RODO-2510 file (C-alpha; in nm, 4 decimals, decimal comma):
residues 132
     n   res          X          Y          Z
     1     x    20,3648    10,0146    -4,0891
     2     x    20,2865    10,2647    -3,8218
     3     x    20,1358    10,0891    -3,5131
     4     x    20,2159     9,7285    -3,5883
     5     x    20,0609     9,6339    -3,2580
     6     x    19,7224     9,7408    -3,3825
     7     x    19,6969     9,3924    -3,5552
     8     x    19,8731     9,1863    -3,2855
     9     x    19,8083     9,3143    -2,9380
    10     x    19,4352     9,2363    -2,9093
    11     x    19,2299     9,0326    -2,6698
    12     x    19,0967     8,6988    -2,7963
    13     x    18,7381     8,8022    -2,7153
    14     x    18,5790     9,1419    -2,6705
    15     x    18,2456     9,2468    -2,5253
    16     x    18,0603     9,5729    -2,5020
    17     x    17,7767     9,6757    -2,2733
    18     x    17,5757     9,9735    -2,3913
    19     x    17,3903    10,1919    -2,1287
    20     x    17,1243    10,4498    -2,2067
    21     x    17,1845    10,8044    -2,0745
    22     x    16,9775    10,7093    -1,7645
    23     x    17,2237    10,4299    -1,6866
    24     x    16,9810    10,1468    -1,7747
    25     x    17,1049     9,8801    -2,0223
    26     x    17,0110     9,9334    -2,3886
    27     x    16,8252     9,5967    -2,3696
    28     x    16,7406     9,4406    -2,6969
    29     x    16,8618     9,7374    -2,9006
    30     x    16,9736     9,7022    -3,2499
    31     x    17,3476     9,7698    -3,3043
    32     x    17,4646     9,8619    -3,6547
    33     x    17,8388     9,8858    -3,7101
    34     x    18,0159    10,0528    -3,9958
    35     x    18,3845     9,9804    -4,0590
    36     x    18,5850    10,2750    -4,2013
    37     x    18,6420    10,2706    -4,5792
    38     x    18,9551    10,4241    -4,7286
    39     x    18,9584    10,7982    -4,8156
    40     x    19,2774    10,8632    -5,0270
    41     x    19,2387    11,2428    -4,9861
    42     x    19,4037    11,2561    -4,6404
    43     x    19,6406    11,0882    -4,4051
    44     x    19,4557    10,8274    -4,2023
    45     x    19,1511    10,8924    -4,4214
    46     x    18,8278    10,7162    -4,3467
    47     x    18,4659    10,7312    -4,4693
    48     x    18,1476    10,5663    -4,3330
    49     x    17,8937    10,5023    -4,6059
    50     x    17,6481    10,2503    -4,7375
    51     x    17,4909     9,9648    -4,5491
    52     x    17,6318     9,8661    -4,2107
    53     x    17,8952     9,5945    -4,2083
    54     x    17,7367     9,4310    -3,9106
    55     x    17,3775     9,4222    -3,7855
    56     x    17,3319     9,2853    -3,4359
    57     x    17,0986     9,2744    -3,1557
    58     x    17,2051     9,3521    -2,7853
    59     x    17,0983     9,1045    -2,5236
    60     x    16,8667     9,1803    -2,2265
    61     x    17,1615     9,3434    -2,0430
    62     x    17,2673     9,5599    -2,3339
    63     x    17,5640     9,3462    -2,4215
    64     x    17,7259     9,2048    -2,7319
    65     x    18,0328     8,9840    -2,7578
    66     x    18,2792     8,8895    -3,0244
    67     x    18,5274     8,6228    -3,0915
    68     x    18,8152     8,8554    -3,1559
    69     x    18,6715     9,1948    -3,2308
    70     x    18,4387     9,3650    -3,4737
    71     x    18,7297     9,5496    -3,6353
    72     x    18,8389     9,4521    -3,9925
    73     x    19,1454     9,2458    -4,0562
    74     x    19,4015     9,3511    -4,1271
    75     x    19,4006     9,6844    -3,9492
    76     x    19,5494     9,9501    -4,1768
    77     x    19,6793    10,2876    -4,0516
    78     x    19,8569    10,4756    -4,3216
    79     x    19,8039    10,7395    -4,5943
    80     x    19,4516    10,7325    -4,7284
    81     x    19,3313    10,4567    -4,4874
    82     x    19,2702    10,4212    -4,1175
    83     x    19,0132    10,1406    -4,0439
    84     x    19,0938    10,1770    -3,6687
    85     x    18,7639    10,3417    -3,5720
    86     x    18,4142    10,1863    -3,5864
    87     x    18,0960    10,3801    -3,6198
    88     x    17,8285    10,2294    -3,4020
    89     x    17,4550    10,3218    -3,4192
    90     x    17,2533    10,1910    -3,1327
    91     x    16,8789    10,1990    -3,2146
    92     x    16,6581    10,1930    -2,9026
    93     x    16,2991    10,2592    -2,8210
    94     x    16,4161    10,5929    -2,6778
    95     x    16,5970    10,6964    -2,9937
    96     x    16,9176    10,6473    -3,1877
    97     x    17,2614    10,6939    -3,0364
    98     x    17,6037    10,7136    -3,2165
    99     x    17,9270    10,5901    -3,0645
   100     x    18,2692    10,5810    -3,2174
   101     x    18,4956    10,2952    -3,0957
   102     x    18,8762    10,3164    -3,1381
   103     x    19,0866    10,0028    -3,1578
   104     x    19,3377    10,1531    -2,9258
   105     x    19,1016    10,0752    -2,6316
   106     x    19,1554     9,6990    -2,7159
   107     x    19,5334     9,7494    -2,7234
   108     x    19,5310     9,9191    -2,3904
   109     x    19,3188     9,6351    -2,2368
   110     x    19,5647     9,3778    -2,3879
   111     x    19,8616     9,5651    -2,2230
   112     x    19,6736     9,5689    -1,8941
   113     x    19,6707     9,1917    -1,8946
   114     x    19,3258     9,1299    -2,0449
   115     x    19,4527     8,8939    -2,3172
   116     x    19,1704     8,6385    -2,3090
   117     x    18,8630     8,8721    -2,2796
   118     x    18,8231     9,2476    -2,2544
   119     x    18,4824     9,3979    -2,1645
   120     x    18,3896     9,7627    -2,2151
   121     x    18,1001     9,9721    -2,0948
   122     x    17,9668    10,2580    -2,3122
   123     x    17,7398    10,5143    -2,1624
   124     x    17,5519    10,6461    -2,4717
   125     x    17,5418    11,0216    -2,5121
   126     x    17,2138    11,1807    -2,6168
   127     x    17,2085    11,3731    -2,9430
   128     x    17,1447    11,7496    -2,9325
   129     x    16,7807    11,8301    -2,8559
   130     x    16,7128    11,4827    -2,7155
   131     x    16,4426    11,4475    -2,4583
   132     x    16,3481    11,1340    -2,2708
***
């Protein structure tokens, strides 16, 4: 398999902190996560459809934490399937924000020595035409 480390070189725990465009935490926001489904029409094909795979609530500091990671197991990265990118929808009182999360960020954290816990910060980008 291409990228065998995608399944093995991952921190034991992972956490994300989501910040609004203003820099404030996305406190109490809903986080919906879709895992990529196979799309056999292309190399590394992926589709995001249907109901979210995970429905979570961010804490008062805009954080969520996982034992392991929210990525599916096993990670597949081949013709017609690449479940290496999550689609995240953060629903706040100020609007909805989309973030794509790649598993390679977790691999890089592991290789930097963050084997027990890796924490990431995401500054949400406003959609076109967004006004606060």
